[in-house]
All heavy atoms as an XYZ file, in Angstrom:
801
protein
N     141.810    -10.566      4.725
C     140.321    -10.172      4.643
C     139.863     -9.289      5.765
O     139.599     -9.707      6.778
C     139.534    -11.410      4.498
C     139.766    -12.379      3.382
S     138.895    -13.810      3.385
C     137.346    -13.218      2.417
N     139.642     -8.077      5.433
C     139.472     -7.094      6.314
C     138.073     -7.261      7.042
O     137.801     -6.979      8.054
C     139.386     -5.707      5.618
N     137.060     -7.916      6.067
C     135.757     -8.184      6.715
C     135.799     -9.270      7.734
O     135.042     -9.005      8.748
C     134.867     -8.492      5.561
O     135.356     -9.654      4.953
N     136.746    -10.136      7.683
C     136.819    -11.140      8.783
C     137.421    -10.499     10.018
O     137.093    -10.905     11.115
C     137.573    -12.307      8.265
C     136.709    -13.385      7.481
C     137.568    -14.538      7.163
C     135.426    -13.762      8.333
N     138.427     -9.730      9.861
C     139.002     -9.115     10.930
C     138.012     -8.220     11.811
O     137.958     -8.338     12.979
C     140.182     -8.068     10.362
O     141.107     -8.875      9.713
C     140.868     -7.370     11.626
N     137.181     -7.610     10.978
C     136.081     -6.777     11.652
C     135.204     -7.656     12.410
O     134.836     -7.557     13.473
C     135.370     -5.972     10.703
C     134.031     -5.337     11.303
C     136.261     -4.758     10.088
N     134.775     -8.791     11.713
C     133.853     -9.683     12.264
C     134.348    -10.274     13.599
O     133.761    -10.544     14.565
C     133.562    -10.900     11.336
C     132.619    -11.876     11.778
C     131.144    -11.416     12.070
O     130.709    -10.470     11.524
N     130.538    -11.987     13.156
N     135.746    -10.661     13.633
C     136.385    -11.224     14.817
C     136.463    -10.293     15.944
O     136.561    -10.672     17.179
C     137.770    -11.935     14.435
C     137.717    -13.309     13.960
C     137.435    -13.537     12.607
C     137.701    -14.330     14.804
C     137.359    -14.839     12.118
C     137.642    -15.693     14.400
C     137.435    -15.874     12.949
N     136.554     -8.952     15.565
C     136.601     -8.006     16.686
C     135.286     -7.715     17.351
O     135.350     -7.296     18.531
C     137.239     -6.666     16.261
O     136.377     -6.037     15.237
C     138.611     -6.860     15.640
N     134.191     -8.022     16.828
C     132.878     -7.784     17.346
C     132.525     -8.737     18.367
O     132.797    -10.021     18.089
C     131.922     -7.662     16.280
C     132.056     -6.574     15.273
C     131.134     -6.636     14.128
C     131.898     -5.278     15.837
N     131.883     -8.476     19.474
C     131.577     -9.417     20.458
C     130.072     -9.649     20.391
O     129.545    -10.404     21.182
C     131.973     -8.878     21.813
C     133.383     -8.813     22.126
C     134.340    -10.020     21.580
N     133.840    -11.273     21.890
C     134.166    -12.412     21.171
N     134.904    -12.243     20.150
N     133.747    -13.483     21.566
N     129.319     -9.028     19.472
C     127.967     -9.228     19.250
C     127.627     -9.401     17.739
O     128.352     -8.992     17.040
C     127.035     -8.276     19.946
C     127.315     -6.791     19.300
C     126.520     -5.748     20.233
N     126.774     -4.470     19.686
C     126.264     -4.102     18.653
N     125.306     -4.579     17.958
N     126.536     -2.759     18.171
N     126.350     -9.771     17.446
C     125.939     -9.817     16.032
C     125.715     -8.422     15.428
O     124.876     -7.580     16.081
C     124.685    -10.690     15.807
C     124.086    -10.694     14.499
C     124.627    -11.440     13.445
C     122.951     -9.891     14.197
C     124.006    -11.433     12.262
C     122.355     -9.933     12.953
C     122.951    -10.669     11.959
O     122.464    -10.665     10.667
N     126.420     -8.130     14.362
C     126.078     -6.758     13.695
C     125.912     -7.194     12.258
O     126.858     -7.713     11.582
C     127.438     -5.868     13.887
C     127.203     -4.571     12.993
C     127.781     -5.509     15.267
N     124.699     -7.063     11.833
C     124.197     -7.525     10.521
C     125.198     -7.172      9.396
O     125.513     -7.977      8.552
C     122.874     -7.146     10.311
N     125.488     -5.975      9.279
C     126.353     -5.395      8.070
C     127.638     -6.071      8.228
O     128.145     -6.511      7.042
C     126.495     -3.865      8.194
C     127.193     -3.353      7.056
C     127.320     -1.858      7.103
N     125.926     -1.356      6.663
C     125.567     -0.189      6.358
N     126.435      0.767      6.479
N     124.311      0.033      6.062
N     128.362     -6.095      9.324
C     129.618     -6.796      9.389
C     129.555     -8.250      9.134
O     130.299     -8.784      8.359
C     130.328     -6.592     10.791
N     128.526     -9.018      9.652
C     128.398    -10.378      9.372
C     128.134    -10.711      7.903
O     128.851    -11.598      7.282
C     127.243    -10.887     10.311
C     126.963    -12.370      9.970
C     127.783    -13.347     10.613
C     125.985    -12.939      9.171
C     127.550    -14.738     10.339
C     125.781    -14.167      8.910
C     126.486    -15.109      9.577
O     126.336    -16.402      9.130
N     127.245    -10.006      7.262
C     126.848    -10.282      5.914
C     128.007     -9.780      4.914
O     128.156    -10.445      3.826
C     125.514     -9.742      5.522
C     124.544    -10.656      6.329
C     123.701    -10.225      7.357
C     124.155    -12.000      5.954
N     122.921    -11.354      7.722
C     123.143    -12.369      6.929
C     124.636    -12.817      5.021
C     122.612    -13.688      6.941
C     124.112    -14.189      4.970
C     123.074    -14.518      5.919
N     128.717     -8.846      5.310
C     129.839     -8.412      4.359
C     130.854     -9.598      4.524
O     131.401     -9.924      3.496
C     130.508     -7.079      4.976
O     129.451     -6.060      4.774
C     131.702     -6.709      4.223
N     131.033    -10.032      5.613
C     132.131    -11.216      5.749
C     131.590    -12.452      5.026
O     132.332    -13.053      4.358
C     132.248    -11.531      7.281
N     130.290    -12.728      5.029
C     129.728    -13.838      4.343
C     129.992    -13.582      2.802
O     130.350    -14.575      2.082
C     128.126    -13.972      4.569
C     127.585    -14.982      3.582
C     128.017    -14.489      5.932
N     129.658    -12.498      2.267
C     129.902    -12.121      0.816
C     131.314    -12.175      0.519
O     131.733    -12.748     -0.511
C     129.296    -10.775      0.641
C     129.876    -10.293     -0.863
C     127.858    -10.754      0.720
N     132.173    -11.653      1.434
C     133.772    -11.715      1.094
C     134.200    -13.195      1.132
O     134.910    -13.583      0.246
C     134.492    -10.893      1.992
C     134.148     -9.382      1.910
S     134.714     -8.736      0.131
C     133.092     -8.572     -0.499
N     133.764    -14.020      2.015
C     134.191    -15.474      2.118
C     133.633    -16.118      0.881
O     134.392    -17.029      0.296
C     133.717    -16.087      3.451
C     133.831    -17.448      3.400
C     134.577    -15.456      4.585
N     132.503    -15.826      0.437
C     131.876    -16.578     -0.742
C     132.722    -16.300     -1.911
O     132.923    -17.016     -2.806
C     130.454    -16.278     -0.829
O     130.258    -14.950     -1.300
N     132.982    -15.000     -2.128
C     133.732    -14.495     -3.308
C     135.157    -15.190     -3.239
O     135.604    -15.672     -4.242
C     133.850    -12.993     -3.400
C     134.875    -12.608     -4.384
C     132.593    -12.269     -3.642
N     135.798    -15.124     -2.045
C     137.170    -15.672     -2.009
C     137.178    -17.218     -2.315
O     138.030    -17.667     -2.928
C     137.788    -15.368     -0.584
C     139.275    -15.834     -0.508
C     140.176    -14.991     -1.046
C     139.571    -16.979      0.113
C     141.556    -15.308     -0.883
C     140.982    -17.419      0.125
C     141.973    -16.505     -0.241
N     136.210    -17.897     -1.750
C     136.046    -19.368     -1.877
C     135.863    -19.572     -3.369
O     136.457    -20.675     -3.917
N     134.939    -18.899     -3.974
C     134.718    -19.103     -5.511
C     136.142    -18.826     -6.287
O     136.399    -19.650     -7.174
C     133.658    -18.077     -5.994
O     132.463    -18.443     -5.235
C     133.392    -18.265     -7.376
N     136.781    -17.742     -5.897
C     138.107    -17.403     -6.667
C     139.045    -18.541     -6.415
O     139.916    -18.814     -7.271
C     138.612    -16.163     -6.026
C     137.754    -14.945     -6.646
S     138.381    -13.329     -5.881
C     140.164    -13.439     -5.967
N     139.067    -19.116     -5.222
C     140.061    -20.139     -4.917
C     139.854    -21.395     -5.887
O     140.818    -21.887     -6.506
C     139.971    -20.723     -3.479
N     138.560    -21.682     -6.125
C     138.379    -22.779     -7.054
C     138.674    -22.383     -8.520
O     139.131    -23.182     -9.232
C     136.903    -23.235     -6.984
N     138.325    -21.237     -8.820
C     138.608    -20.717    -10.210
C     140.037    -20.487    -10.474
O     140.550    -20.799    -11.593
C     137.759    -19.372    -10.319
C     136.279    -19.602    -10.581
O     135.981    -20.828    -10.864
O     135.516    -18.719    -10.539
N     140.847    -20.100     -9.549
C     142.278    -19.943     -9.771
C     142.925    -21.185    -10.027
O     143.897    -21.202    -10.804
C     142.843    -19.008     -8.432
C     144.405    -19.031     -8.503
C     142.463    -17.651     -8.606
N     142.578    -22.128     -9.175
C     143.150    -23.444     -9.474
C     142.794    -23.947    -10.924
O     143.802    -24.466    -11.550
C     142.568    -24.534     -8.472
C     143.367    -24.711     -7.133
C     142.622    -25.719     -6.318
C     144.767    -24.953     -7.318
N     141.619    -23.791    -11.460
C     141.291    -24.279    -12.690
C     141.820    -23.470    -13.816
O     142.495    -23.880    -14.712
C     139.826    -24.381    -12.839
C     139.177    -24.945    -14.187
N     139.456    -26.292    -14.539
C     138.696    -24.381    -15.129
C     139.120    -26.330    -15.675
N     138.615    -25.333    -16.104
N     141.358    -22.154    -13.779
C     141.914    -21.251    -14.836
C     143.243    -20.877    -14.868
O     143.994    -20.915    -15.841
C     140.934    -20.007    -14.808
C     139.521    -20.359    -15.058
C     141.283    -18.888    -15.847
C     138.485    -19.406    -14.716
N     143.814    -20.498    -13.665
C     145.168    -19.905    -13.456
C     146.111    -21.008    -13.521
O     147.193    -20.853    -14.087
N     145.912    -22.157    -12.782
C     146.873    -23.268    -12.779
C     146.546    -24.510    -13.591
O     147.348    -25.508    -13.671
C     147.091    -23.547    -11.434
C     147.533    -22.502    -10.317
C     147.461    -23.031     -8.950
C     148.865    -21.999    -10.782
N     145.455    -24.482    -14.261
C     145.030    -25.535    -15.170
C     144.628    -26.795    -14.511
O     144.794    -27.810    -15.132
N     144.392    -26.792    -13.276
C     143.873    -28.048    -12.489
C     142.526    -28.530    -12.830
O     141.602    -27.578    -12.839
C     143.964    -27.875    -10.995
C     143.341    -29.116    -10.245
C     145.386    -27.458    -10.551
N     142.305    -29.609    -13.504
C     140.937    -29.970    -13.894
C     139.965    -30.046    -12.722
O     140.352    -30.316    -11.566
C     140.999    -31.367    -14.490
C     142.520    -31.630    -14.659
C     143.189    -30.581    -13.688
N     138.656    -29.789    -12.986
C     137.633    -29.876    -11.887
C     137.511    -31.226    -11.411
O     137.253    -31.378    -10.165
C     136.246    -29.275    -12.537
C     136.319    -27.889    -12.708
C     135.936    -27.498    -13.960
C     136.542    -26.951    -11.787
C     135.750    -26.034    -14.312
C     136.464    -25.484    -12.112
C     136.052    -25.055    -13.268
N     137.840    -32.231    -12.182
C     137.718    -33.491    -11.737
C     138.766    -33.868    -10.728
O     138.647    -34.840     -9.849
C     137.856    -34.537    -12.823
N     139.908    -33.087    -10.627
C     140.862    -33.185     -9.546
C     140.634    -32.148     -8.423
O     140.801    -32.525     -7.327
C     142.267    -32.958    -10.248
C     143.386    -32.773     -9.226
C     142.621    -33.923    -11.226
N     140.311    -31.004     -8.755
C     140.031    -30.056     -7.660
C     138.875    -30.352     -6.806
O     138.832    -30.011     -5.557
C     139.965    -28.616     -8.285
O     138.899    -28.396     -9.154
N     137.763    -30.852     -7.395
C     136.546    -31.168     -6.537
C     136.783    -32.136     -5.454
O     136.563    -31.793     -4.223
C     135.397    -31.618     -7.498
O     135.098    -30.558     -8.499
C     134.145    -31.965     -6.858
N     137.473    -33.314     -5.797
C     137.693    -34.070     -4.641
C     138.736    -33.573     -3.629
O     138.559    -33.749     -2.420
C     138.339    -35.412     -5.193
C     137.974    -35.323     -6.728
C     137.787    -33.896     -7.001
N     139.633    -32.703     -4.105
C     140.616    -31.952     -3.199
C     139.793    -31.079     -2.290
O     140.003    -30.953     -1.052
C     141.678    -31.291     -4.023
N     138.944    -30.250     -2.884
C     138.127    -29.327     -2.173
C     137.125    -30.048     -1.184
O     136.715    -29.458     -0.216
C     137.411    -28.379     -2.943
C     138.338    -27.371     -3.435
C     138.449    -26.989     -4.746
C     138.787    -26.396     -2.506
C     139.267    -25.921     -5.223
C     139.777    -25.479     -2.973
C     139.953    -25.148     -4.324
N     136.695    -31.276     -1.634
C     135.885    -32.092     -0.638
C     136.571    -32.431      0.595
O     136.057    -32.483      1.670
C     135.404    -33.378     -1.493
C     134.464    -34.351     -0.539
C     133.219    -33.516     -0.307
C     134.143    -35.507     -1.430
N     137.954    -32.676      0.545
C     138.715    -33.024      1.700
C     138.895    -31.850      2.659
O     139.074    -32.009      3.743
C     140.039    -33.684      1.280
O     140.888    -32.635      0.687
N     138.733    -30.596      2.143
C     139.029    -29.464      3.064
C     137.873    -29.302      4.106
O     138.209    -29.248      5.317
C     139.234    -28.220      2.101
C     139.441    -26.963      3.106
C     140.410    -28.325      1.357
N     136.625    -29.157      3.744
C     135.637    -29.207      4.821
C     135.613    -30.263      5.745
O     135.405    -30.333      6.953
C     134.297    -28.876      4.138
C     134.509    -29.178      2.691
C     135.968    -29.110      2.472
N     135.863    -31.559      5.106
C     135.904    -32.649      5.901
C     137.094    -32.595      6.928
O     136.842    -32.897      8.230
C     136.180    -33.937      5.071
N     138.155    -31.996      6.634
C     139.313    -31.850      7.545
C     138.953    -30.826      8.637
O     139.247    -31.029      9.751
C     140.502    -31.407      6.814
N     138.280    -29.745      8.226
C     137.887    -28.678      9.030
C     136.931    -29.323     10.226
O     137.110    -29.188     11.425
C     137.107    -27.563      8.476
C     136.406    -26.529      9.478
C     138.061    -26.817      7.627
N     135.846    -30.160      9.791
C     134.915    -30.760     10.708
C     135.673    -31.934     11.516
O     135.402    -32.008     12.716
C     133.883    -31.337     10.024
C     132.915    -30.315      9.407
C     132.543    -30.413      8.068
C     132.438    -29.294     10.091
C     131.694    -29.478      7.491
C     131.549    -28.208      9.517
C     131.197    -28.506      8.191
N     136.709    -32.422     11.038
C     137.453    -33.479     11.701
C     138.350    -32.906     12.823
O     138.598    -33.454     13.847
C     138.361    -34.374     10.736
C     137.387    -35.283      9.887
S     138.332    -36.221      8.686
C     139.573    -37.084      9.611
N     138.679    -31.570     12.491
C     139.432    -30.861     13.620
C     138.554    -30.220     14.593
O     138.773    -30.056     15.781
C     140.400    -29.857     12.946
C     141.453    -30.405     12.085
C     142.218    -29.339     11.281
C     142.582    -31.037     13.003
N     137.454    -29.641     14.089
C     136.496    -28.840     14.878
C     135.815    -29.683     15.987
O     135.884    -29.295     17.224
C     135.395    -28.243     13.961
C     134.465    -27.275     14.486
C     134.271    -27.114     15.969
C     133.560    -26.432     13.819
N     133.206    -26.077     16.025
C     132.801    -25.761     14.816
C     133.246    -26.372     12.590
C     131.731    -24.830     14.467
C     132.107    -25.520     12.203
C     131.506    -24.768     13.126
N     135.252    -30.833     15.591
C     134.522    -31.647     16.569
C     135.366    -32.099     17.723
O     135.017    -31.862     18.934
C     133.832    -32.806     15.918
C     133.043    -33.498     16.966
C     131.725    -32.915     17.459
C     133.352    -34.641     17.518
C     130.885    -33.549     18.281
C     132.580    -35.255     18.543
C     131.350    -34.678     18.902
O     130.633    -35.141     19.913
N     136.490    -32.722     17.535
C     137.332    -33.186     18.675
C     137.834    -31.943     19.563
O     137.991    -32.073     20.746
C     138.536    -33.912     18.027
C     138.096    -34.183     16.624
C     137.039    -33.199     16.216
N     138.047    -30.897     18.858
C     138.507    -29.750     19.580
C     137.511    -29.138     20.546
O     137.732    -28.702     21.656
C     138.985    -28.737     18.676
O     139.279    -27.478     19.269
N     136.210    -28.996     19.962
C     135.212    -28.287     20.611
C     134.091    -29.204     21.200
O     133.110    -28.729     21.998
C     134.556    -27.241     19.758
C     135.576    -26.305     19.126
C     136.193    -25.403     20.288
O     135.378    -24.996     21.146
O     137.368    -25.081     20.295
N     133.981    -30.428     20.768
C     133.048    -31.324     21.122
C     131.590    -31.024     20.752
O     130.618    -31.354     21.332
C     133.015    -31.591     22.710
C     134.088    -32.266     23.257
C     134.135    -33.835     22.708
N     135.413    -34.412     23.098
C     136.039    -35.289     22.349
N     135.562    -35.758     21.241
N     137.112    -35.839     22.786
N     131.563    -30.117     19.683
C     130.278    -29.721     19.025
C     130.503    -29.241     17.772
O     131.665    -28.622     17.442
C     129.413    -28.740     19.908
O     128.347    -28.520     19.341
C     130.293    -27.486     20.155
N     129.536    -29.164     16.878
C     129.504    -28.591     15.639
C     128.304    -27.536     15.589
O     128.104    -27.041     14.504
C     129.507    -29.532     14.491
C     130.590    -30.538     14.336
C     130.341    -31.534     13.189
C     131.949    -29.748     14.082
N     127.722    -27.383     16.715
C     126.462    -26.614     16.701
C     126.761    -25.057     16.366
O     127.727    -24.511     17.050
C     125.784    -26.653     18.035
O     124.741    -25.792     18.144
N     126.082    -24.560     15.525
C     126.307    -23.129     15.189
C     125.790    -22.254     16.385
O     126.084    -21.112     16.401
C     125.665    -22.701     13.947
C     124.135    -22.907     13.902
C     126.426    -23.382     12.734
C     123.447    -22.380     12.713
N     124.869    -22.873     17.121
C     124.322    -22.084     18.220
C     125.426    -21.899     19.372
O     125.109    -21.203     20.344
C     122.999    -22.804     18.711
C     122.014    -22.853     17.591
N     121.374    -21.841     17.033
C     121.579    -23.920     16.941
C     120.639    -22.179     16.030
N     120.665    -23.488     16.041
N     126.429    -22.581     19.364
C     127.470    -22.578     20.392
C     128.686    -21.848     19.980
O     129.672    -21.893     20.640
C     127.686    -23.985     21.044
O     128.453    -24.650     19.978
N     128.681    -21.130     18.920
C     129.805    -20.339     18.516
C     129.890    -18.987     19.308
O     129.259    -18.001     19.080
C     129.768    -20.033     16.916
C     129.696    -21.402     16.336
C     130.866    -19.137     16.692
C     129.550    -21.346     14.772
N     130.654    -19.249     20.398
C     130.808    -17.986     21.316
C     132.242    -17.710     21.610
O     132.519    -17.015     22.435
C     129.995    -18.248     22.697
C     128.413    -18.640     22.309
C     127.824    -19.055     23.552
O     128.409    -19.482     24.641
N     126.454    -19.081     23.512
N     133.256    -18.456     20.931
C     134.626    -18.172     21.195
C     135.229    -17.914     19.708
O     134.718    -18.252     18.697
C     135.256    -19.327     21.831
O     135.259    -20.427     20.881
C     134.726    -19.721     23.149
N     136.417    -17.285     19.904
C     137.024    -16.896     18.654
C     137.453    -18.210     17.772
O     137.383    -18.254     16.530
C     138.186    -15.965     18.795
C     137.758    -14.554     19.221
C     138.918    -13.594     18.986
N     138.444    -12.341     19.048
C     138.421    -11.488     20.113
N     138.827    -11.990     21.215
N     137.939    -10.261     20.071
N     137.961    -19.162     18.549
C     138.238    -20.465     17.973
C     137.103    -21.106     17.251
O     137.146    -21.593     16.042
C     138.877    -21.380     18.912
C     139.418    -22.634     18.233
C     140.299    -23.527     19.212
N     139.451    -24.011     20.348
C     140.114    -24.728     21.293
N     141.342    -25.053     21.176
N     139.405    -25.106     22.348
N     135.871    -21.212     17.875
C     134.668    -21.679     17.182
C     134.331    -20.855     15.949
O     133.885    -21.366     14.997
C     133.668    -21.902     18.205
C     133.781    -22.951     19.193
C     132.557    -23.086     20.069
N     132.941    -24.158     21.130
C     132.015    -24.627     22.059
N     130.827    -23.953     22.015
N     132.357    -25.549     22.846
N     134.511    -19.621     16.147
C     134.200    -18.633     14.916
C     135.158    -18.956     13.833
O     134.782    -18.982     12.672
C     134.158    -17.257     15.424
C     133.756    -16.391     14.291
C     133.052    -15.109     14.701
O     133.007    -14.765     15.817
O     132.711    -14.326     13.829
N     136.381    -19.177     14.171
C     137.381    -19.503     13.088
C     137.038    -20.749     12.422
O     137.125    -20.905     11.146
C     138.805    -19.592     13.732
N     136.640    -21.739     13.098
C     136.196    -23.021     12.512
C     135.133    -22.801     11.591
O     134.928    -23.244     10.449
C     135.797    -24.129     13.614
C     137.104    -24.792     14.252
C     137.289    -24.868     15.465
C     137.906    -25.513     13.300
C     138.335    -25.535     16.031
C     138.947    -26.190     13.866
C     139.203    -26.220     15.277
N     134.031    -22.041     12.067
C     132.860    -21.731     11.256
C     133.241    -20.975      9.898
O     132.810    -21.546      8.840
C     131.836    -20.799     11.961
C     130.721    -20.549     11.065
C     129.956    -19.288     11.352
N     130.263    -18.317     12.192
C     129.391    -17.595     12.917
N     128.171    -17.866     12.827
N     129.815    -16.725     13.759
N     134.138    -19.970     10.030
C     134.460    -19.345      8.765
C     135.398    -20.155      7.826
O     135.212    -20.141      6.665
C     135.174    -17.926      9.125
C     134.174    -17.089      9.652
C     134.116    -16.531     10.849
C     133.125    -16.454      8.867
N     133.106    -15.692     11.043
C     132.447    -15.553      9.784
C     132.640    -16.477      7.623
C     131.334    -14.788      9.493
C     131.520    -15.727      7.335
C     130.908    -14.837      8.263
N     136.190    -21.073      8.488
C     136.910    -22.012      7.597
C     136.077    -23.040      6.999
O     136.356    -23.183      5.740
C     138.003    -22.842      8.620
N     135.086    -23.515      7.604
C     134.104    -24.376      6.939
C     133.328    -23.646      5.826
O     133.047    -24.290      4.853
C     133.103    -24.879      8.018
N     132.985    -22.523      6.096
C     132.243    -21.626      5.142
C     133.074    -21.464      3.903
O     132.602    -21.584      2.766
C     131.640    -20.371      5.596
N     134.323    -21.038      4.001
C     135.194    -20.818      2.982
C     135.447    -22.086      2.158
O     135.345    -22.048      0.856
C     136.665    -20.238      3.396
C     137.621    -20.068      2.368
C     137.241    -19.007      1.419
C     138.937    -19.587      3.143
N     135.648    -23.112      2.865
C     135.967    -24.365      2.269
C     134.751    -24.845      1.381
O     134.876    -25.438      0.236
C     136.264    -25.561      3.120
N     133.493    -24.669      1.968
C     132.203    -24.994      1.355
C     132.035    -24.217      0.042
O     131.531    -24.912     -0.961
C     131.085    -24.938      2.347
O     131.320    -25.653      3.509
C     129.758    -25.281      1.709
N     132.325    -22.907      0.132
C     132.104    -22.201     -1.147
C     133.195    -22.611     -2.278
O     132.750    -22.723     -3.426
C     132.345    -20.627     -0.838
C     131.138    -19.998     -0.189
C     131.222    -19.544      0.995
C     129.998    -19.896     -1.063
C     130.058    -18.925      1.524
C     128.903    -19.312     -0.579
C     128.979    -18.741      0.782
N     134.372    -22.926     -1.952
C     135.310    -23.485     -2.879
C     134.907    -24.774     -3.408
O     134.903    -25.013     -4.738
C     136.634    -23.630     -2.256
N     134.385    -25.819     -2.622
C     133.828    -27.004     -2.944
C     132.626    -26.865     -3.959
O     132.671    -27.525     -5.017
C     133.412    -27.898     -1.710
C     132.713    -29.087     -2.049
C     133.565    -30.115     -2.957
C     132.398    -29.857     -0.728
N     131.724    -25.874     -3.485
C     130.549    -25.649     -4.256
C     130.757    -25.192     -5.772
O     130.211    -25.641     -6.710
N     131.915    -24.410     -5.807
C     132.260    -23.758     -7.095
C     132.871    -24.985     -7.928
O     132.503    -25.117     -9.088
C     133.198    -22.556     -6.909
O     132.504    -21.595     -6.188
C     133.613    -22.117     -8.395
N     133.767    -25.529     -7.388
C     134.474    -26.727     -8.120
C     133.383    -27.740     -8.632
O     133.518    -28.125     -9.700
C     135.569    -27.274     -7.340
N     132.586    -28.238     -7.596
C     131.698    -29.209     -7.969
C     130.672    -28.761     -8.946
O     130.230    -29.437     -9.893
C     130.974    -29.802     -6.794
N     130.207    -27.572     -8.741
C     129.192    -27.006     -9.775
C     129.721    -26.821    -11.164
O     129.078    -27.131    -12.115
N     130.962    -26.356    -11.260
C     131.717    -26.150    -12.515
C     131.937    -27.599    -13.102
O     131.930    -27.701    -14.369
C     132.911    -25.423    -12.381
C     132.734    -23.957    -12.225
O     131.439    -23.523    -12.218
O     133.647    -23.235    -11.826
N     132.291    -28.608    -12.325
C     132.525    -29.962    -12.694
C     131.257    -30.503    -13.516
O     131.265    -31.039    -14.536
C     132.999    -30.831    -11.649
C     133.013    -32.278    -12.022
C     134.217    -32.566    -13.048
C     133.378    -33.191    -10.744
N     130.119    -30.341    -12.720
C     128.873    -30.920    -13.241
C     128.468    -30.113    -14.422
O     127.793    -30.732    -15.335
C     127.841    -31.025    -12.203
O     127.552    -29.672    -11.614
C     128.209    -31.890    -10.956
N     128.731    -28.840    -14.544
C     128.236    -27.995    -15.667
C     129.118    -28.394    -16.932
O     128.551    -28.301    -17.992
C     128.360    -26.558    -15.359
N     130.335    -28.692    -16.715
C     131.203    -28.978    -17.821
C     131.179    -30.487    -18.347
O     131.332    -30.751    -19.464
C     132.617    -28.714    -17.562
O     133.133    -29.516    -16.530
C     132.797    -27.210    -17.350
N     130.790    -31.384    -17.447
C     130.706    -32.887    -17.746
C     129.326    -33.171    -18.244
O     129.199    -33.894    -19.068
C     131.139    -33.673    -16.432
C     130.736    -35.189    -16.683
C     132.563    -33.459    -16.091
N     128.290    -32.528    -17.487
C     126.882    -32.958    -17.757
C     126.427    -32.349    -19.026
O     126.365    -32.334    -20.108
């Protein structure tokens, strides 16, 4: 993901780079959930709990490593990597859970 590479090289907030990375991470997260379901035939009832475990794992690794989950303290590349991993996992979870509720409800 070129947009994340650019984001990681910047040492200050650049709106265009940041929001491009947000859009690309959201698209990739959505595609991850859809590829599992459409491409591999994994039911949403299976992928949703699986995707629920991913952000949980990110947070379970992030907090002991950094002793904070505050977005206001993201000043290192490692913390930024945790933030983007959490965002990606959240988009995938949101897509899987949203599609699950749309098809079941």
